[in-house]
N, C-alpha and C positions, 0 to 999 in steps of 0.2 A: 529313932531320934538321935542316938549317939552317932550313928553312921552319917547322918545328915550334917551334924556339927563338924565331924572330922573332914568331910568333903568340903565344907565351907572354908575351914582353916587352910587346907591344902590349896584351894583355889586362890585364897588371898596371898599365900606365900609365893605361888607362881606368878601372880600379878605383880607383886612387889619386885621379884627378881627380874621381871621383864620390863620394868619401868625405865631402865637406863637407856633403852633404845632411842629415846627422843633427844639425847644429848647432842650438842653440836659436834660435827666431825672435827678432828684435830687437823689443823693446817700444817702440811709438811713444810719443812724449812726450804727456803728459796735455794735453787741450784745456782751455784756461781758459774758465770760464763767468762771466757777470756775477753780481754779488750780487742777492739778491731785492729787490723794491721796498719801500722803507720804508713804514711805516704811521703816519700822523700821529695825535697824541693831544691836545696842547694848544698854543694855544687850540683849543677844540672848534669844530667847524663851526657857522656862524651865531651865533657868540658875541658878546655885547656886553661888551667889556672895560671895567671901571670905571676902569682906569688906562691911561695911554698908554705906560707902561714895560712892554713885553711880552717875555716869553721864550717860546721855542718848544721843544716836546718831541715825540719820535717813538719808535716801537719799533725795535729793532735789526734790520738786515738780516742775512742769513746768506750765507756764501760757501762753495761746495762745496769749494774748494781751501784753505780756512782762511786766505785772504789777509787782511791788514789792510784795514780799510775806513775811508774818509773820506766825509763827507756834504756835499753842497752844498745850501744853503738859499736859496731865492729868495723875496723878499717884494716884492709889487707892488701898485699901486693899481688894476689892472684884471685881469680873469680871463684875458686873453690874454697877460699878462706882457710887454706892450709898454712899460709904465711901471714898470720895476723900480726900487725904491728902495734895495734892499740885496741883495747876494749874498754869502753867507758859506760858508767851508769849515771843517768842524768834525769832529773825530774822536770827540767824545762825543755823547751822545743828547739834548743840550739846549744851548741858547745862553744867554749872559748876556742880561739884560734890555736891550732896545733902546728908545730914546726915539723914539716915533713921533708923528706929528701927531695932535692931538685931533680928535674928531668926523669921522673918516675911515674909509672902508671899505678893508680890506686883504685881499689874497689871498696864500696861501703854499703852497709845495710843496718836496719834498726828493727828491734822488736819491742813490744810493750808488755809490761808485767803489772798485774794489779796487786793491791795490798794483801790479798790472800795467796799470792804466789803463783797465780795462773797466768801463763804467757800466751801471747798471740804467736802466729808464725812470723818469720822474718819478712821484712818488706822485700820488694824487688831490689835487685842490686844495681846501683849506679856506679859509674866509673869516670875517672878524670885523670888528667895528666898535669903534673907540676912542671912549670917551665924551668929550663936551665939557662945558665949564662952562655950566650953565643951558640945555642943549640940550633943546628940547621935542620935536623930531621928527628922526628919523634917516632918511636916504635909503634906498630899497631897494637891495639888492645888485644888481649887474649880472646879467642873465638868463643861464641856463646852457642850452646846446644839448642837445636830446634827439634830434631827427630833423628832416630827413634828415642822414645822416652828413656831416661837413665834408669837402668836396672829393669827395663820393660821386657815383655815377652812378645815374640813375633811368630806368627803362624804361616808366613809366606816363604816362597823360595828365593826372594830377593828383598832388598831394603834400599830405600833412598835415604842416604845419609845427608843431613842438611844442617846448616849452622848459619850464624851471622857473625859479622866482623866489622870493626870501625877503626878509623884512624883520625886523630885530631888534625893531621895535615890533610885537609880535604882534597887537595890536588893529587895526592899519592894514588897510584894504581896498585890495587891489592891482588895478589895471586895466592894459591893455596896448594900445599902438599898434603895428601891424605894418607895416613897409615892405618892399616886394617888387618886383623887376623885374630888367631886364638891365643897368641902370646900376650902377656901383660908385663911391660908395655908393648904395644904392637911395633914390629920392626919392618914389616913389608910395606913399602911405599906403593900404593895402588893408584894414586893420582899425583901427577907432577906438574907444578906450575899451572894449575887449572884456574880459570877465571870465574867459573860458576861457584855458587855457595851450596852445591849439592853434588852428590856422587852416588851412583847406583852400584851395589855389590850383590853378588850371588851368595846364597846361604845354604848351609846344610842343616838338617833337622837335629834337634836336641844338642845344640852346641852353644857354648859361651863365646861371645865375640867382644873384642876390644878395639877401639879406634880413637884417633886423635887427629887434629888438624894443626898445621903450622901456617901461620899467616905471614906473608912477606910483602913488603912494599917495594917500589921500584928504585929505592935509594939504598938498598942493602940491609934495611932493618927487617927483623923477623921476630915473631913471638910464638912460642910453642904452647899449644893448648893442653889442657888436662886430658887424662884418659877417660873416655866414656865407655860404657859397656851395656850389653843387652843379651838376651838368650833367645834361642829359637825353640819352638815346641816340638 
């Protein structure tokens, strides 16, 4: 009889300990996500600005958690943003007019940051030229990389170097000098006054290569591009 009572008590204890299994699961905290990447609007890409007082505008980013968003605007004199002339933090979708140098090429981009400190990637880069007094010719913009991917790896015995280039003087004829090699910066000119925006080079395995492009117009203006690099497997 005593054994039966003990067994009943033990059964009740186990039943009581197991009763918590019916509780509602704890909802994990929501994961914060970055805002979407801003989309630039003004000044338009490849724009010749008639005034050196320039304001910047972009489309709003969205945030899945509805967090407040601030924007960081970077304006530079090169498309690698190593020569930044201004960095602004702004909660609106435009800036006040900035007084910039005349007859100068500028590059700009924007990223969005939410109230929790998480940032989007930078937007695409737009470029524009501020007009100068009695300027006859504007320099071409710095070339833009197309391929190979910056810091990429290539497993072939040759590569097609390709880029893009623009000039606000749309009637100008652009030509290109291509520098390529294992030195940084590259000093060997492998393409001289070419009209194509691509150049094929032979490669050796397990080698780091560097290359750059100089853009020239037919009025004596030229812009030296940044150094790009890739490796071979």
